[in-house]
N, C-alpha and C positions, 0 to 999 in steps of 0.2 A: 504493500500500500504506500502511496506517495505521502509526503509530509510537507510541512511548511518550509522545511530547510532545502527543498529542491531548488536548484539554482535558476536564476533568470537566464534567458537566452543569451548566448555569447554575442558580443558586439565588438567590432574592430574599432581602432582609434578613428579611422575615417568615418565610420558609421556613427560614432559618438559625436563627432563634429556635425555631421549631417542632421542628427537628431536635435541638437541645439539650434541649428539654423531653422529646422522645421518648426520648433517651438516659437522662435522669434517671428518668422513669417506668418504663422497662424495667428499669433496675438496681434501682429501688425494689421492683419486682415480684419480682425474683430474691431480694432480701433477705427479702421477706415470705413467699415460699413456703418458703424455707430455714428461717425462724423457725417457721412453722406446722408443717412436717413434723418439724423437729428438737426442738420442745418435748416434754417428757416428761410433763407433767400432762394426761392425757386428760380429766379432769373439767373442765378449763378450755377444752377444745376443741382441744388440740394433738393431733397424730397419734401421738406416742410416741417420737420420736427416731430416730436412724440406727443401724441394726445390720443388716448384710446377711443375717444368719441369722434373727434374731427379728423384725425390722421391715423385711423386704425391700420391702414395698409402698411404704414412705415415700419410697423413692428415685424412685418413679414420677412423682408430681406435680412434683418438683424437676427431673427430667430432661426431662419433656414441656414444662413451662412454659419452662424454660431453653432447650431445643433448638428448639422451634417458634415461641415468641413473643419471648423475650429476644434470642437469637441471630438469630431471624428479623427482628426490628426492625432490628438492626445490619446485617444483610444487605440489607434493603430500602434502607437509607440509604447504603450503600457508594458507589454511583455519584454520589450527590448531595452527601454530606457531606465526603468526603475529597478533598483538592486534588492528588492524585498523578497525575492523568491517567487516561484511560479504561483503558489496559492494566493498570496497577497496581491500580486500583479493581476491575477485573474479577477479578483474583487474590484481592484481599481478600474480595470477594463470594463467590467459590467456596470459599475457605478457611473462611469463617464458616459457610456451609451444610454443609460437610463436618463441622465441629465439631457443628453442629446434628444432622446425621444420626447421628453416633456417640451423642450424648446421647439421641436418640429410641430408638435400638436398645436402649440400657441401660434406658431407661424401660419399654419393652415387655417386656424380659426380667424386670424387677422385678415388673411386673403379673402376667404369666402364671406366673412362678415362685411368687408368693405365693398363687396360686389352685390350683396343681397339685403342690404339694410339702408333705408333712407337716412337714418340717423348716423350711420358709420361710413358714409361715402356715396350712397346712391345705388340705384339698380343698374347693374352692368352684367353682360353675359359672362358665364363661367367657362373656363377652359377653351378659349377661342384662339389661342396662339400655340406655337410649337413649344414654347417654354412651359406652358401649362400642362401639355400632354407628357412631355419628358419629365417634368417635375412630379406629376402624379405617379408615373411609372417608378421613379426613383424612390419616392417615399413609401409606396406600396411594398417595394422590395426591401426597404429598410425595416418596415414593420414586420414583414415576414422573417427577415434575418434575425431580428431581435427576439421574436417569439420562439423561433427554432433554437436560438442560442440558449435562452432560458431553459427550454425543454431538454436540450441535449446535454447541457453542462451543469444544471442546477437541480432539476427534478430527479430525485434518486431512482424512482421507478422507471424512468425513461433513459436516463444517462447511461445505465449499464448496458442498454441494448443498442443505442444508436450513436453514442458519443464518438467512438473510434472511426465510424464511417462518415460522420458529419464534419470532422475537423477540416479536411482539405476543401470540402464544399463551402464550409463557413468562411474560410480564408478567401476563396475565390469570390464568393458573393459579396463579402465585405469590401474587397478591393474594387470590384465592379461598381458597387453602390457608391463608393467614395468618389470615383472618377465620373460616374453618372451625375452625382451632385455637383461636381466641379463644372461639368458641361451645362447643367441646368442653371447654375449661378451665372455663368457667362452669358447665356441666352437671356436671362432675366435682366441683367444689367444693360445689355444691348437694347432690350425692349423698352426699358424705362428712359434711356437716354436718347434713343433713336439717332437722328442726324441733327438734333437740336444744338449740339456743341459746336457746330461749324462757326468759327468766329468771324468769317468775312464772306462777302460775295465775290466769286472768282470770275474773271473775264479771260484768263489765260491759264495754261497748265500750272498746277501747284508743284513746282520742282522741288522746293524745300519746305515741307510741312512744318518743320521746327520753327520757322520764322513766325508762324501764327500761333504757336503754342501759348505764348504769353497772353494772348487775347482770349483764351478759353476760360470760361467760368471756373472758379475754384471747386465748386461741387462736381463739375464734370471731370476735372483732373483727378479728384479723389475716386470717383466712380470708375474711371478707366485704369487707375492704379490698382484697384481692388482685385480684379481677376489676375493681374500679374503677380501680386503677392500670394494669392491663393495657389497659382500655378507653381510658384517656387516652394510653397509649403508642401504641396502634394509631391513634388519632385524629391525633396530632401526626406520627407517622411517615408516615401516608398523605398528610397535607397537605404535608409536606416533600418527599415523593417525587413528588407529582403534577406533571405537565407542564402548567402553566397557560399559556394563550396569552399572548404578549408582543407589544406594539406597538413596543418600542424595542430589541429584540434578535431575533436569528434564533431561530425556534422550534426546539425539540428535534425532530429528524426521526425518524419511525417507519419510513421506508422505508430498510431496511438492505441492504447488499450485502457479499459477501465477495470480496476481490480478492487473487489470488496467494497464497491460503492464509493470508493475514494476519488481523488482527482484523476483526470486523464493523465496517464504517464506513458512514456515510451515503452514499446513492447519489450525491448531488451532489458529495461529495468524491472519490468513486471516478471519476466522469466527469472531474472537473477534473484528476486525476492521469494 
């Protein structure tokens, strides 16, 4: 049976640096989306500030980016970054995704409420853009992934039967959902900004776009910087969490087994015990 002293996943020095960079870019992204949604000058490209009655929708990008991508980044790194051992890291992983789940639910409520209530934004059609359809697919997969994760790794009656088979699929779906959320976020930002950030009327080819950047509204600059920081966060987090083959240490084992209702442990360790 596994115990709380089981070591965390091995991590190289390069991956350690990547994990720190992932943390930094993830938190930067959270700051940017809060600044973008919380800014009140819409002429500059801000969304208008936070008010659950008058600006209900503005909670949507903050909750979705925070829940699926910022908290998602931390959840991805939990097994690799924290030195507390497999058991405690698993608890951290689960708690982070639970926080993410709550944030996603609030984000969905904000979006649909702002489309279906005169008080919270007026009556608008639901799911009429590609962002909406991609987003619904991603959050549905996220809910499914969360429920299956709880069932496979927490519920004793189920974990002994499916945990070992679910581990590789859980990793695949988690990664797919993470990058799907990144895609949906980029589509949503493009949808909200449109082509409104264009700072000038052009009568000739725009050979050097950088010349006009200073004329762009501050809110638009923040909005366009957000997907870039999210992309860097995803890049470094994926690199830090990836199981690279190692010649000088035992590779991380994907063949998992559940023994005596305990934690999921490598098959080799279960046999040895």
